[in-house]
N, CA, C, O and the ligand as a Tripos MOL2 file, in Angstrom:
@<TRIPOS>MOLECULE
protein
  293   291    74     0     0
PROTEIN
NO_CHARGES

@<TRIPOS>ATOM
      1 N           3.3560   47.2280   28.0050 N.3       1 MET1
      2 CA          3.3410   45.6630   28.2940 C.3       1 MET1
      3 C           2.3730   45.3700   29.3810 C.2       1 MET1
      4 O           2.3370   44.2430   29.8760 O.2       1 MET1
      5 N           1.5990   46.3090   29.7750 N.am      2 ALA2
      6 CA          0.7000   46.1490   30.9390 C.3       2 ALA2
      7 C          -0.2500   44.8960   30.6790 C.2       2 ALA2
      8 O          -0.4550   44.0430   31.5440 O.2       2 ALA2
      9 N          -0.8040   44.8680   29.4150 N.am      3 ASN3
     10 CA         -1.8280   43.8740   29.2110 C.3       3 ASN3
     11 C          -1.3660   42.7070   28.4860 C.2       3 ASN3
     12 O          -2.1810   42.0400   27.8480 O.2       3 ASN3
     13 N          -0.0970   42.3850   28.5240 N.am      4 THR4
     14 CA          0.5010   41.2890   27.7510 C.3       4 THR4
     15 C           0.9840   40.2570   28.7540 C.2       4 THR4
     16 O           1.2920   40.5650   29.9060 O.2       4 THR4
     17 N           1.0360   39.0450   28.2840 N.am      5 LEU5
     18 CA          1.7090   37.9480   29.1710 C.3       5 LEU5
     19 C           2.5940   37.1820   28.4010 C.2       5 LEU5
     20 O           2.3840   37.0720   27.1930 O.2       5 LEU5
     21 N           3.5450   36.6420   28.9270 N.am      6 TYR6
     22 CA          4.5860   35.7920   28.3100 C.3       6 TYR6
     23 C           4.0870   34.4560   28.0150 C.2       6 TYR6
     24 O           3.6480   33.7520   28.9240 O.2       6 TYR6
     25 N           4.1270   34.0370   26.7420 N.am      7 CYS7
     26 CA          3.6890   32.7780   26.3380 C.3       7 CYS7
     27 C           4.8700   31.8170   26.2850 C.2       7 CYS7
     28 O           5.8260   32.0100   25.5330 O.2       7 CYS7
     29 N           4.7750   30.8080   27.0840 N.am      8 TYR8
     30 CA          6.0110   29.8480   27.2120 C.3       8 TYR8
     31 C           6.0930   29.0010   26.0000 C.2       8 TYR8
     32 O           7.1680   28.4640   25.7340 O.2       8 TYR8
     33 N           5.0180   28.8220   25.2110 N.am      9 HIS9
     34 CA          5.1510   28.0510   23.9380 C.3       9 HIS9
     35 C           5.7480   28.9930   22.8760 C.2       9 HIS9
     36 O           6.6750   28.5210   22.2170 O.2       9 HIS9
     37 N           5.3860   30.1620   22.6280 N.am     10 CYS10
     38 CA          5.9230   30.9390   21.5360 C.3      10 CYS10
     39 C           7.1170   31.6870   21.9840 C.2      10 CYS10
     40 O           7.9640   32.0550   21.1700 O.2      10 CYS10
     41 N           7.2090   31.9140   23.2030 N.am     11 ARG11
     42 CA          8.3980   32.5780   23.8440 C.3      11 ARG11
     43 C           8.2930   34.0110   23.4330 C.2      11 ARG11
     44 O           9.3270   34.6600   23.2690 O.2      11 ARG11
     45 N           7.1200   34.5490   23.2560 N.am     12 ILE12
     46 CA          6.9380   35.9790   23.0970 C.3      12 ILE12
     47 C           5.7330   36.4420   23.9190 C.2      12 ILE12
     48 O           5.0610   35.5970   24.5100 O.2      12 ILE12
     49 N           5.4350   37.7070   23.9830 N.am     13 TYR13
     50 CA          4.2830   38.2890   24.6070 C.3      13 TYR13
     51 C           3.0560   38.4110   23.7850 C.2      13 TYR13
     52 O           3.1060   38.8650   22.6420 O.2      13 TYR13
     53 N           2.0450   38.0480   24.2980 N.am     14 HIS14
     54 CA          0.6730   38.0710   23.5950 C.3      14 HIS14
     55 C          -0.2470   38.9730   24.5520 C.2      14 HIS14
     56 O          -0.0630   39.0570   25.7660 O.2      14 HIS14
     57 N          -1.3000   39.6620   23.8210 N.am     15 PRO15
     58 CA         -2.2090   40.2910   24.6420 C.3      15 PRO15
     59 C          -2.9760   39.4170   25.6340 C.2      15 PRO15
     60 O          -3.3140   38.2880   25.2790 O.2      15 PRO15
     61 N          -3.2470   39.8300   26.7520 N.am     16 LYS16
     62 CA         -3.6650   38.9570   27.8490 C.3      16 LYS16
     63 C          -4.9590   38.2050   27.5670 C.2      16 LYS16
     64 O          -5.1600   37.0820   28.0280 O.2      16 LYS16
     65 N          -5.8970   38.9040   26.7380 N.am     17 GLU17
     66 CA         -7.0880   38.3170   26.3480 C.3      17 GLU17
     67 C          -7.0080   37.0090   25.4370 C.2      17 GLU17
     68 O          -7.9590   36.2420   25.2890 O.2      17 GLU17
     69 N          -5.7000   36.8430   24.8180 N.am     18 GLU18
     70 CA         -5.4920   35.7120   24.0850 C.3      18 GLU18
     71 C          -4.7170   34.6590   24.7360 C.2      18 GLU18
     72 O          -4.1750   33.7420   24.1190 O.2      18 GLU18
     73 N          -4.6780   34.8230   26.0520 N.am     19 MET19
     74 CA         -3.9720   33.8330   26.8810 C.3      19 MET19
     75 C          -4.8840   32.9290   27.7090 C.2      19 MET19
     76 O          -6.0360   33.2610   27.9840 O.2      19 MET19
     77 N          -4.3180   31.7430   28.1080 N.am     20 ARG20
     78 CA         -5.0230   30.7370   29.0020 C.3      20 ARG20
     79 C          -3.9410   30.3950   29.9320 C.2      20 ARG20
     80 O          -2.7840   30.2180   29.5490 O.2      20 ARG20
     81 N          -4.3410   30.2970   31.2380 N.am     21 GLN21
     82 CA         -3.2890   29.7580   32.2380 C.3      21 GLN21
     83 C          -3.4920   28.2270   32.2500 C.2      21 GLN21
     84 O          -4.6070   27.7530   32.4720 O.2      21 GLN21
     85 N          -2.4420   27.4770   32.0180 N.am     22 ILE22
     86 CA         -2.5920   26.0340   32.1660 C.3      22 ILE22
     87 C          -1.5400   25.4020   33.0760 C.2      22 ILE22
     88 O          -0.4550   25.9050   33.3660 O.2      22 ILE22
     89 N          -1.9860   24.3140   33.4520 N.am     23 GLU23
     90 CA         -1.0410   23.5660   34.4660 C.3      23 GLU23
     91 C           0.0250   22.7170   33.6630 C.2      23 GLU23
     92 O          -0.3460   21.9720   32.7560 O.2      23 GLU23
     93 N           1.2110   22.8280   33.9740 N.am     24 THR24
     94 CA          2.1850   21.9960   33.4720 C.3      24 THR24
     95 C           3.0270   21.2850   34.5230 C.2      24 THR24
     96 O           2.8330   21.5180   35.7160 O.2      24 THR24
     97 N           3.9350   20.4450   34.1260 N.am     25 LYS25
     98 CA          4.6560   19.8100   35.2230 C.3      25 LYS25
     99 C           5.5380   20.8320   35.9440 C.2      25 LYS25
    100 O           5.8930   20.5770   37.0950 O.2      25 LYS25
    101 N           5.8980   21.9100   35.3840 N.am     26 GLY26
    102 CA          6.6510   22.9100   35.9620 C.3      26 GLY26
    103 C           5.8270   23.9860   36.8440 C.2      26 GLY26
    104 O           6.3520   24.8640   37.5290 O.2      26 GLY26
    105 N           4.5220   23.7720   36.7110 N.am     27 GLY27
    106 CA          3.5530   24.6940   37.5300 C.3      27 GLY27
    107 C           2.6870   25.3500   36.5620 C.2      27 GLY27
    108 O           2.5560   24.8760   35.4340 O.2      27 GLY27
    109 N           2.0460   26.4860   36.9530 N.am     28 LYS28
    110 CA          1.0940   27.1640   36.1740 C.3      28 LYS28
    111 C           1.7870   28.1150   35.1270 C.2      28 LYS28
    112 O           2.6600   28.9140   35.4690 O.2      28 LYS28
    113 N           1.3940   27.9940   33.9720 N.am     29 ARG29
    114 CA          2.0530   28.8080   32.9220 C.3      29 ARG29
    115 C           0.9300   29.4260   32.0000 C.2      29 ARG29
    116 O          -0.2100   28.9690   31.9230 O.2      29 ARG29
    117 N           1.3760   30.4680   31.3460 N.am     30 TRP30
    118 CA          0.4980   31.0780   30.4520 C.3      30 TRP30
    119 C           0.8440   30.6910   28.9800 C.2      30 TRP30
    120 O           1.9940   30.7050   28.5390 O.2      30 TRP30
    121 N          -0.2710   30.3420   28.2580 N.am     31 ARG31
    122 CA         -0.0690   29.9570   26.7520 C.3      31 ARG31
    123 C          -1.1970   30.4620   26.0720 C.2      31 ARG31
    124 O          -2.3370   30.4440   26.5360 O.2      31 ARG31
    125 N          -0.8390   30.9620   24.8490 N.am     32 CYS32
    126 CA         -1.8880   31.5610   24.0150 C.3      32 CYS32
    127 C          -2.8870   30.5670   23.4750 C.2      32 CYS32
    128 O          -2.5140   29.4240   23.2100 O.2      32 CYS32
    129 N          -4.1740   30.9560   23.2930 N.am     33 ILE33
    130 CA         -5.1790   30.1520   22.7600 C.3      33 ILE33
    131 C          -4.8610   29.5280   21.3220 C.2      33 ILE33
    132 O          -5.2260   28.4120   20.9510 O.2      33 ILE33
    133 N          -4.1440   30.4090   20.6090 N.am     34 LYS34
    134 CA         -3.7870   29.9290   19.2500 C.3      34 LYS34
    135 C          -2.9480   28.8020   19.2700 C.2      34 LYS34
    136 O          -3.2040   27.8730   18.5050 O.2      34 LYS34
    137 N          -1.9370   28.7400   20.0660 N.am     35 SER35
    138 CA         -1.0440   27.6320   20.2030 C.3      35 SER35
    139 C          -1.7840   26.4120   20.7200 C.2      35 SER35
    140 O          -1.5360   25.3110   20.2290 O.2      35 SER35
    141 N          -2.6660   26.5500   21.6700 N.am     36 ILE36
    142 CA         -3.3760   25.5160   22.3070 C.3      36 ILE36
    143 C          -4.3140   24.8270   21.1410 C.2      36 ILE36
    144 O          -4.4190   23.6030   21.0600 O.2      36 ILE36
    145 N          -4.9180   25.6440   20.3330 N.am     37 GLU37
    146 CA         -5.8450   25.1570   19.4170 C.3      37 GLU37
    147 C          -4.9300   24.5010   18.1850 C.2      37 GLU37
    148 O          -5.3170   23.5050   17.5740 O.2      37 GLU37
    149 N          -3.9250   25.0400   17.9520 N.am     38 ALA38
    150 CA         -2.9440   24.4320   16.9320 C.3      38 ALA38
    151 C          -2.5900   22.9590   17.4090 C.2      38 ALA38
    152 O          -2.6430   21.9890   16.6520 O.2      38 ALA38
    153 N          -2.2580   22.9020   18.6230 N.am     39 THR39
    154 CA         -1.8350   21.5240   19.2130 C.3      39 THR39
    155 C          -3.0790   20.6450   19.1660 C.2      39 THR39
    156 O          -2.9620   19.4760   18.7990 O.2      39 THR39
    157 N          -4.1610   21.0990   19.4880 N.am     40 LYS40
    158 CA         -5.3370   20.3230   19.4970 C.3      40 LYS40
    159 C          -5.6790   19.7940   18.1090 C.2      40 LYS40
    160 O          -6.0280   18.6310   17.9060 O.2      40 LYS40
    161 N          -5.5520   20.7500   17.1430 N.am     41 ARG41
    162 CA         -5.6770   20.3090   15.6840 C.3      41 ARG41
    163 C          -4.7990   19.2930   15.2460 C.2      41 ARG41
    164 O          -5.1240   18.3810   14.4850 O.2      41 ARG41
    165 N          -3.5090   19.4920   15.8160 N.am     42 GLY42
    166 CA         -2.4260   18.6130   15.3260 C.3      42 GLY42
    167 C          -2.7240   17.1980   15.9310 C.2      42 GLY42
    168 O          -2.4350   16.1870   15.2910 O.2      42 GLY42
    169 N          -3.2720   17.1380   17.1030 N.am     43 MET43
    170 CA         -3.5350   15.8550   17.6670 C.3      43 MET43
    171 C          -4.6840   15.1030   16.9820 C.2      43 MET43
    172 O          -4.6730   13.8760   16.8860 O.2      43 MET43
    173 N          -5.6920   15.8870   16.5020 N.am     44 GLU44
    174 CA         -6.8000   15.3720   15.7580 C.3      44 GLU44
    175 C          -6.3710   14.7660   14.4820 C.2      44 GLU44
    176 O          -6.7370   13.6720   14.0520 O.2      44 GLU44
    177 N          -5.4630   15.6920   13.8610 N.am     45 ALA45
    178 CA         -4.9010   15.1020   12.5510 C.3      45 ALA45
    179 C          -4.0970   13.8060   12.7260 C.2      45 ALA45
    180 O          -4.1830   12.9160   11.8800 O.2      45 ALA45
    181 N          -3.3450   13.6920   13.7690 N.am     46 ARG46
    182 CA         -2.6040   12.4930   14.0690 C.3      46 ARG46
    183 C          -3.6290   11.3780   14.2720 C.2      46 ARG46
    184 O          -3.4900   10.2890   13.7150 O.2      46 ARG46
    185 N          -4.6250   11.6480   15.0450 N.am     47 GLU47
    186 CA         -5.5450   10.5170   15.2160 C.3      47 GLU47
    187 C          -6.1790   10.0280   13.9870 C.2      47 GLU47
    188 O          -6.2550    8.8320   13.7060 O.2      47 GLU47
    189 N          -6.6970   11.1230   13.1570 N.am     48 ALA48
    190 CA         -7.2840   10.7820   11.8070 C.3      48 ALA48
    191 C          -6.3480   10.0130   11.0300 C.2      48 ALA48
    192 O          -6.7830    9.0140   10.4570 O.2      48 ALA48
    193 N          -5.0030   10.3500   10.9050 N.am     49 PHE49
    194 CA         -3.9670    9.5780   10.2450 C.3      49 PHE49
    195 C          -3.8850    8.1290   10.8220 C.2      49 PHE49
    196 O          -3.8820    7.1600   10.0630 O.2      49 PHE49
    197 N          -3.8180    8.0030   12.1530 N.am     50 GLY50
    198 CA         -3.8020    6.7220   12.7970 C.3      50 GLY50
    199 C          -5.0050    5.8780   12.5010 C.2      50 GLY50
    200 O          -4.8250    4.6650   12.3890 O.2      50 GLY50
    201 N          -6.2030    6.3700   12.3620 N.am     51 ARG51
    202 CA         -7.3660    5.6260   11.9200 C.3      51 ARG51
    203 C          -7.2400    5.1600   10.4020 C.2      51 ARG51
    204 O          -7.5970    4.0450   10.0230 O.2      51 ARG51
    205 N          -6.7200    6.0880    9.6190 N.am     52 GLN52
    206 CA         -6.5120    5.8500    8.2200 C.3      52 GLN52
    207 C          -5.5550    4.7050    8.0560 C.2      52 GLN52
    208 O          -5.8290    3.8180    7.2470 O.2      52 GLN52
    209 N          -4.3500    4.6590    8.8320 N.am     53 THR53
    210 CA         -3.4020    3.6670    8.8080 C.3      53 THR53
    211 C          -4.0490    2.3350    9.1900 C.2      53 THR53
    212 O          -3.8090    1.3010    8.5670 O.2      53 THR53
    213 N          -4.8240    2.3940   10.1680 N.am     54 THR54
    214 CA         -5.5450    1.1190   10.6810 C.3      54 THR54
    215 C          -6.3940    0.5600    9.5830 C.2      54 THR54
    216 O          -6.3810   -0.6480    9.3450 O.2      54 THR54
    217 N          -7.1450    1.4140    8.8960 N.am     55 ASP55
    218 CA         -7.9880    0.8890    7.8410 C.3      55 ASP55
    219 C          -7.1390    0.3130    6.7440 C.2      55 ASP55
    220 O          -7.4820   -0.7430    6.2130 O.2      55 ASP55
    221 N          -5.9820    0.9870    6.3510 N.am     56 ILE56
    222 CA         -5.2150    0.3860    5.4350 C.3      56 ILE56
    223 C          -4.6160   -0.8920    5.8320 C.2      56 ILE56
    224 O          -4.5860   -1.7970    4.9980 O.2      56 ILE56
    225 N          -4.1690   -1.0610    6.9250 N.am     57 ASN57
    226 CA         -3.7580   -2.2610    7.5970 C.3      57 ASN57
    227 C          -4.7550   -3.3940    7.4450 C.2      57 ASN57
    228 O          -4.4380   -4.5080    7.0290 O.2      57 ASN57
    229 N          -5.9570   -3.0480    7.8000 N.am     58 LYS58
    230 CA         -7.0600   -3.9820    7.7980 C.3      58 LYS58
    231 C          -7.3370   -4.3910    6.4230 C.2      58 LYS58
    232 O          -7.6100   -5.5750    6.2230 O.2      58 LYS58
    233 N          -7.3020   -3.5620    5.4460 N.am     59 ALA59
    234 CA         -7.5600   -3.8990    4.1420 C.3      59 ALA59
    235 C          -6.5040   -4.8290    3.5220 C.2      59 ALA59
    236 O          -6.7330   -5.7780    2.7720 O.2      59 ALA59
    237 N          -5.2160   -4.3630    3.9960 N.am     60 GLU60
    238 CA         -4.1830   -5.2500    3.5840 C.3      60 GLU60
    239 C          -4.2440   -6.6700    4.0570 C.2      60 GLU60
    240 O          -4.0170   -7.6410    3.3350 O.2      60 GLU60
    241 N          -4.5990   -6.7210    5.4440 N.am     61 ALA61
    242 CA         -4.7110   -8.1200    6.0310 C.3      61 ALA61
    243 C          -5.8230   -8.8390    5.3550 C.2      61 ALA61
    244 O          -5.7260  -10.0610    5.2350 O.2      61 ALA61
    245 N          -6.7850   -8.2670    4.9370 N.am     62 GLN62
    246 CA         -8.0410   -8.8740    4.3300 C.3      62 GLN62
    247 C          -7.5000   -9.3780    2.9860 C.2      62 GLN62
    248 O          -7.7270  -10.5410    2.6500 O.2      62 GLN62
    249 N          -6.8170   -8.5770    2.2300 N.am     63 SER63
    250 CA         -6.3430   -9.0180    0.8160 C.3      63 SER63
    251 C          -5.3340  -10.2360    0.9940 C.2      63 SER63
    252 O          -5.2920  -11.1730    0.1960 O.2      63 SER63
    253 N          -4.5220  -10.1270    2.1300 N.am     64 LYS64
    254 CA         -3.5560  -11.2520    2.3370 C.3      64 LYS64
    255 C          -4.4020  -12.5110    2.6660 C.2      64 LYS64
    256 O          -4.0770  -13.6100    2.2170 O.2      64 LYS64
    257 N          -5.4610  -12.3420    3.4330 N.am     65 ALA65
    258 CA         -6.2610  -13.4750    3.8780 C.3      65 ALA65
    259 C          -6.9260  -14.1380    2.6080 C.2      65 ALA65
    260 O          -7.0620  -15.3590    2.5220 O.2      65 ALA65
    261 N          -7.3150  -13.2880    1.6640 N.am     66 ARG66
    262 CA         -7.9470  -13.7510    0.4320 C.3      66 ARG66
    263 C          -6.8690  -14.4590   -0.3450 C.2      66 ARG66
    264 O          -7.1440  -15.5100   -0.9250 O.2      66 ARG66
    265 N          -5.5780  -13.9110   -0.3950 N.am     67 LEU67
    266 CA         -4.5450  -14.6000   -1.1440 C.3      67 LEU67
    267 C          -4.3530  -16.0790   -0.5900 C.2      67 LEU67
    268 O          -4.2000  -17.0470   -1.3350 O.2      67 LEU67
    269 N          -4.3740  -16.1440    0.6820 N.am     68 VAL68
    270 CA         -4.0410  -17.5050    1.3870 C.3      68 VAL68
    271 C          -5.2280  -18.3840    0.9430 C.2      68 VAL68
    272 O          -5.0260  -19.5300    0.5420 O.2      68 VAL68
    273 N          -6.4250  -17.8700    1.0100 N.am     69 LEU69
    274 CA         -7.6270  -18.7210    0.6490 C.3      69 LEU69
    275 C          -7.4220  -19.2260   -0.7320 C.2      69 LEU69
    276 O          -7.5960  -20.4120   -1.0120 O.2      69 LEU69
    277 N          -7.0390  -18.3000   -1.6250 N.am     70 ASN70
    278 CA         -6.9540  -18.6790   -3.0830 C.3      70 ASN70
    279 C          -5.8670  -19.7470   -3.3290 C.2      70 ASN70
    280 O          -6.0210  -20.6420   -4.1600 O.2      70 ASN70
    281 N          -4.6760  -19.6040   -2.5100 N.am     71 ALA71
    282 CA         -3.6360  -20.4160   -2.6010 C.3      71 ALA71
    283 C          -3.9710  -21.9180   -2.1080 C.2      71 ALA71
    284 O          -3.3890  -22.9030   -2.5620 O.2      71 ALA71
    285 N          -4.9530  -21.9680   -1.1500 N.am     72 GLU72
    286 CA         -5.3330  -23.3130   -0.7140 C.3      72 GLU72
    287 C          -6.3150  -24.0700   -1.7080 C.2      72 GLU72
    288 O          -6.5280  -25.2800   -1.6270 O.2      72 GLU72
    289 N          -6.8600  -23.2760   -2.6050 N.am     73 LYS73
    290 CA         -7.8460  -24.0270   -3.5540 C.3      73 LYS73
    291 C          -7.0340  -24.9630   -4.5610 C.2      73 LYS73
    292 O          -7.6350  -25.6420   -5.3930 O.2      73 LYS73
    293 ZN          1.8270   32.0450   22.0510 Zn       74 ZN74
@<TRIPOS>BOND
     1     1     2 1
     2     2     3 1
     3     3     4 2
     4     3     5 am
     5     5     6 1
     6     6     7 1
     7     7     8 2
     8     7     9 am
     9     9    10 1
    10    10    11 1
    11    11    12 2
    12    11    13 am
    13    13    14 1
    14    14    15 1
    15    15    16 2
    16    15    17 am
    17    17    18 1
    18    18    19 1
    19    19    20 2
    20    19    21 am
    21    21    22 1
    22    22    23 1
    23    23    24 2
    24    23    25 am
    25    25    26 1
    26    26    27 1
    27    27    28 2
    28    27    29 am
    29    29    30 1
    30    30    31 1
    31    31    32 2
    32    31    33 am
    33    33    34 1
    34    34    35 1
    35    35    36 2
    36    35    37 am
    37    37    38 1
    38    38    39 1
    39    39    40 2
    40    39    41 am
    41    41    42 1
    42    42    43 1
    43    43    44 2
    44    43    45 am
    45    45    46 1
    46    46    47 1
    47    47    48 2
    48    47    49 am
    49    49    50 1
    50    50    51 1
    51    51    52 2
    52    51    53 am
    53    53    54 1
    54    54    55 1
    55    55    56 2
    56    55    57 am
    57    57    58 1
    58    58    59 1
    59    59    60 2
    60    59    61 am
    61    61    62 1
    62    62    63 1
    63    63    64 2
    64    63    65 am
    65    65    66 1
    66    66    67 1
    67    67    68 2
    68    67    69 am
    69    69    70 1
    70    70    71 1
    71    71    72 2
    72    71    73 am
    73    73    74 1
    74    74    75 1
    75    75    76 2
    76    75    77 am
    77    77    78 1
    78    78    79 1
    79    79    80 2
    80    79    81 am
    81    81    82 1
    82    82    83 1
    83    83    84 2
    84    83    85 am
    85    85    86 1
    86    86    87 1
    87    87    88 2
    88    87    89 am
    89    89    90 1
    90    90    91 1
    91    91    92 2
    92    91    93 am
    93    93    94 1
    94    94    95 1
    95    95    96 2
    96    95    97 am
    97    97    98 1
    98    98    99 1
    99    99   100 2
   100    99   101 am
   101   101   102 1
   102   102   103 1
   103   103   104 2
   104   103   105 am
   105   105   106 1
   106   106   107 1
   107   107   108 2
   108   107   109 am
   109   109   110 1
   110   110   111 1
   111   111   112 2
   112   111   113 am
   113   113   114 1
   114   114   115 1
   115   115   116 2
   116   115   117 am
   117   117   118 1
   118   118   119 1
   119   119   120 2
   120   119   121 am
   121   121   122 1
   122   122   123 1
   123   123   124 2
   124   123   125 am
   125   125   126 1
   126   126   127 1
   127   127   128 2
   128   127   129 am
   129   129   130 1
   130   130   131 1
   131   131   132 2
   132   131   133 am
   133   133   134 1
   134   134   135 1
   135   135   136 2
   136   135   137 am
   137   137   138 1
   138   138   139 1
   139   139   140 2
   140   139   141 am
   141   141   142 1
   142   142   143 1
   143   143   144 2
   144   143   145 am
   145   145   146 1
   146   146   147 1
   147   147   148 2
   148   147   149 am
   149   149   150 1
   150   150   151 1
   151   151   152 2
   152   151   153 am
   153   153   154 1
   154   154   155 1
   155   155   156 2
   156   155   157 am
   157   157   158 1
   158   158   159 1
   159   159   160 2
   160   159   161 am
   161   161   162 1
   162   162   163 1
   163   163   164 2
   164   163   165 am
   165   165   166 1
   166   166   167 1
   167   167   168 2
   168   167   169 am
   169   169   170 1
   170   170   171 1
   171   171   172 2
   172   171   173 am
   173   173   174 1
   174   174   175 1
   175   175   176 2
   176   175   177 am
   177   177   178 1
   178   178   179 1
   179   179   180 2
   180   179   181 am
   181   181   182 1
   182   182   183 1
   183   183   184 2
   184   183   185 am
   185   185   186 1
   186   186   187 1
   187   187   188 2
   188   187   189 am
   189   189   190 1
   190   190   191 1
   191   191   192 2
   192   191   193 am
   193   193   194 1
   194   194   195 1
   195   195   196 2
   196   195   197 am
   197   197   198 1
   198   198   199 1
   199   199   200 2
   200   199   201 am
   201   201   202 1
   202   202   203 1
   203   203   204 2
   204   203   205 am
   205   205   206 1
   206   206   207 1
   207   207   208 2
   208   207   209 am
   209   209   210 1
   210   210   211 1
   211   211   212 2
   212   211   213 am
   213   213   214 1
   214   214   215 1
   215   215   216 2
   216   215   217 am
   217   217   218 1
   218   218   219 1
   219   219   220 2
   220   219   221 am
   221   221   222 1
   222   222   223 1
   223   223   224 2
   224   223   225 am
   225   225   226 1
   226   226   227 1
   227   227   228 2
   228   227   229 am
   229   229   230 1
   230   230   231 1
   231   231   232 2
   232   231   233 am
   233   233   234 1
   234   234   235 1
   235   235   236 2
   236   235   237 am
   237   237   238 1
   238   238   239 1
   239   239   240 2
   240   239   241 am
   241   241   242 1
   242   242   243 1
   243   243   244 2
   244   243   245 am
   245   245   246 1
   246   246   247 1
   247   247   248 2
   248   247   249 am
   249   249   250 1
   250   250   251 1
   251   251   252 2
   252   251   253 am
   253   253   254 1
   254   254   255 1
   255   255   256 2
   256   255   257 am
   257   257   258 1
   258   258   259 1
   259   259   260 2
   260   259   261 am
   261   261   262 1
   262   262   263 1
   263   263   264 2
   264   263   265 am
   265   265   266 1
   266   266   267 1
   267   267   268 2
   268   267   269 am
   269   269   270 1
   270   270   271 1
   271   271   272 2
   272   271   273 am
   273   273   274 1
   274   274   275 1
   275   275   276 2
   276   275   277 am
   277   277   278 1
   278   278   279 1
   279   279   280 2
   280   279   281 am
   281   281   282 1
   282   282   283 1
   283   283   284 2
   284   283   285 am
   285   285   286 1
   286   286   287 1
   287   287   288 2
   288   287   289 am
   289   289   290 1
   290   290   291 1
   291   291   292 2
@<TRIPOS>SUBSTRUCTURE
     1 MET1         2 RESIDUE 1 A MET
     2 ALA2         6 RESIDUE 1 A ALA
     3 ASN3        10 RESIDUE 1 A ASN
     4 THR4        14 RESIDUE 1 A THR
     5 LEU5        18 RESIDUE 1 A LEU
     6 TYR6        22 RESIDUE 1 A TYR
     7 CYS7        26 RESIDUE 1 A CYS
     8 TYR8        30 RESIDUE 1 A TYR
     9 HIS9        34 RESIDUE 1 A HIS
    10 CYS10       38 RESIDUE 1 A CYS
    11 ARG11       42 RESIDUE 1 A ARG
    12 ILE12       46 RESIDUE 1 A ILE
    13 TYR13       50 RESIDUE 1 A TYR
    14 HIS14       54 RESIDUE 1 A HIS
    15 PRO15       58 RESIDUE 1 A PRO
    16 LYS16       62 RESIDUE 1 A LYS
    17 GLU17       66 RESIDUE 1 A GLU
    18 GLU18       70 RESIDUE 1 A GLU
    19 MET19       74 RESIDUE 1 A MET
    20 ARG20       78 RESIDUE 1 A ARG
    21 GLN21       82 RESIDUE 1 A GLN
    22 ILE22       86 RESIDUE 1 A ILE
    23 GLU23       90 RESIDUE 1 A GLU
    24 THR24       94 RESIDUE 1 A THR
    25 LYS25       98 RESIDUE 1 A LYS
    26 GLY26      102 RESIDUE 1 A GLY
    27 GLY27      106 RESIDUE 1 A GLY
    28 LYS28      110 RESIDUE 1 A LYS
    29 ARG29      114 RESIDUE 1 A ARG
    30 TRP30      118 RESIDUE 1 A TRP
    31 ARG31      122 RESIDUE 1 A ARG
    32 CYS32      126 RESIDUE 1 A CYS
    33 ILE33      130 RESIDUE 1 A ILE
    34 LYS34      134 RESIDUE 1 A LYS
    35 SER35      138 RESIDUE 1 A SER
    36 ILE36      142 RESIDUE 1 A ILE
    37 GLU37      146 RESIDUE 1 A GLU
    38 ALA38      150 RESIDUE 1 A ALA
    39 THR39      154 RESIDUE 1 A THR
    40 LYS40      158 RESIDUE 1 A LYS
    41 ARG41      162 RESIDUE 1 A ARG
    42 GLY42      166 RESIDUE 1 A GLY
    43 MET43      170 RESIDUE 1 A MET
    44 GLU44      174 RESIDUE 1 A GLU
    45 ALA45      178 RESIDUE 1 A ALA
    46 ARG46      182 RESIDUE 1 A ARG
    47 GLU47      186 RESIDUE 1 A GLU
    48 ALA48      190 RESIDUE 1 A ALA
    49 PHE49      194 RESIDUE 1 A PHE
    50 GLY50      198 RESIDUE 1 A GLY
    51 ARG51      202 RESIDUE 1 A ARG
    52 GLN52      206 RESIDUE 1 A GLN
    53 THR53      210 RESIDUE 1 A THR
    54 THR54      214 RESIDUE 1 A THR
    55 ASP55      218 RESIDUE 1 A ASP
    56 ILE56      222 RESIDUE 1 A ILE
    57 ASN57      226 RESIDUE 1 A ASN
    58 LYS58      230 RESIDUE 1 A LYS
    59 ALA59      234 RESIDUE 1 A ALA
    60 GLU60      238 RESIDUE 1 A GLU
    61 ALA61      242 RESIDUE 1 A ALA
    62 GLN62      246 RESIDUE 1 A GLN
    63 SER63      250 RESIDUE 1 A SER
    64 LYS64      254 RESIDUE 1 A LYS
    65 ALA65      258 RESIDUE 1 A ALA
    66 ARG66      262 RESIDUE 1 A ARG
    67 LEU67      266 RESIDUE 1 A LEU
    68 VAL68      270 RESIDUE 1 A VAL
    69 LEU69      274 RESIDUE 1 A LEU
    70 ASN70      278 RESIDUE 1 A ASN
    71 ALA71      282 RESIDUE 1 A ALA
    72 GLU72      286 RESIDUE 1 A GLU
    73 LYS73      290 RESIDUE 1 A LYS
    74 ZN74       293 GROUP 0 **** ****
């Protein structure tokens, strides 16, 4: 276990070269690159989803606006 570090995210030991030390509210902790990357990807996916939802809302608002215009005719 000489070259392993405890990953607070996975709660298991990983090889040291797969680990990064990061600052958390509780102080410095070791976390594996894999979990950091996974979180980053997850955040990007959420952002992409948010953008998609915004586009849908925009399209909906536009179609509603068109309906209002048609109703006024
Ligand atoms: Zn890990």
